[in-house]
N, C-alpha and C positions, 0 to 999 in steps of 0.2 A: 052498902058501906060497911056492914059488919064483917063481911068476908075480907074486905080490904084492910080493915083494922087488924084482924087476926093474921092476915098475911104479913102485914107490916110488923106486927109483934114477933112473928116467926122469923122474919128477916133480921130484926134487931137482936133476937136471941142467937141466931146463927152467927151474926156479926160479933156479938160478945163472946161466943164460944171460940170463934176463930181468933179473936184478939187474945183470949186467954191462952189458947194453944200456941200462938206466936210468942207470947211472953214466956211460956214454959220452955219453948225451943231456944229462945235467947238465953234463958237461965242455964239450960243444959249446955249450950255452946260456950258460955262464959266459964262453966265448970270444966269443960274439956280443954280450954286454952292452957291452963297451967300444966295439965298432963302432957299436952303436945309439946310445950316448951321443955319440959323435963325429958321427954323422949328425944327431942332434937339435941339437947345437951349430952345425953348419954350416947347418942349416935355419933356426935362430934368427938367425944372422948374415945369411943371405940375405934374410930377412924384414925385418930392420933396414935393410939396404941398399936394399931396395925402398921402404920407408917414407921414408928420407932422400931418395931419388931423386924420389919423388912430391912431397915437400915442396919440394925445390929447383925442380922444374918449376912448382909452384904459385907460388912466389916470382917466378920468371922471367915467368910470365904476368901477374902483378900489376904488375911493373915495366914490361912492354911496354904494358899498358893505360895506365899513368901517362905513359909516354913519348908514346904516341899522342895522349893528351889535351893534353899540353904542346905537341906539334908542331902540333896543331889551333889551340891558343891563339896560338902564334907566327905561324902562317899568317894567322889573322884579324887579329892586331895589325899585321903587315906590310902586309896589304891595306888596313887603315884608314889606316896611315901613308902608303901610296902615294896613296890617295884624298885625304888631307889635303894632301899635297905638290902634287898636280895642282890642287886647289882653290886653294891659295895662289898658284901660278903664274898661274892664270886671274884671280884677284883682283888680282894685281900688274899684269898687262897691262891690265886694265880701269881700275884706279885711276891708273896712270901715263900710259898712252897714249890712253885714250879718255875722259879726264876734262877737261872744259872749264876747271876751276879750275887745272889744272897747265899753265901757259903758258910755263914757262921750263925750260931744261936743268938748272938748279940744283935746282929742285923735284923734277924727275924723278930726279936723282942722290940727293937726300936720301931720297926714297921708296924708291928702289932699294936704298940702304944699309939702310934700316929692314927691308925685306923680306929682304935677305940676312941680317941679324941674326936675324930670326925663323926663317928657314930653318936657320941654324946652331944655334939653340936647339932647334928641332925635331929635328934630327939628333942632337944631344947627348942629348936625352931618349930618342930611339929607340935609340941605342947603349947607354945605360945599361939600358934595359928589356930589350933583347936579351941583354945580358950576364947580367942576373938570370935570364932564362928558360934560358939555356944552362947557368948554374950549377946550376939545378934538375935538369937532365938528368943530371948526374953525381951 
């Protein structure tokens, strides 16, 4: 019986030790829970930051595409305006200097004034159109 009592005591001691270890593990797990929730919160915030950054990048890309299209339009418009100005100057020289019907300086001056007026109107239209296009950029 003595051996059984010792064995029984050893079993009780082992059970007590096991219970103490389980309590320690529970305490450790309780201590880890707040850390885990903080980590989860930080992770959620990082994911939100990543999503916001991605959305901002997408918006920037869309704006850049719009700007490049607008710049292309402005380039085409100015090229057309340059071509029109060159054509108008050529027409002026032909109409005023190479025209047999224009035989006096007064007629040349009147036609020159008319072409100057057309050129100024063209410049005014070009400037207003360029201002509209520049306003769209902003």
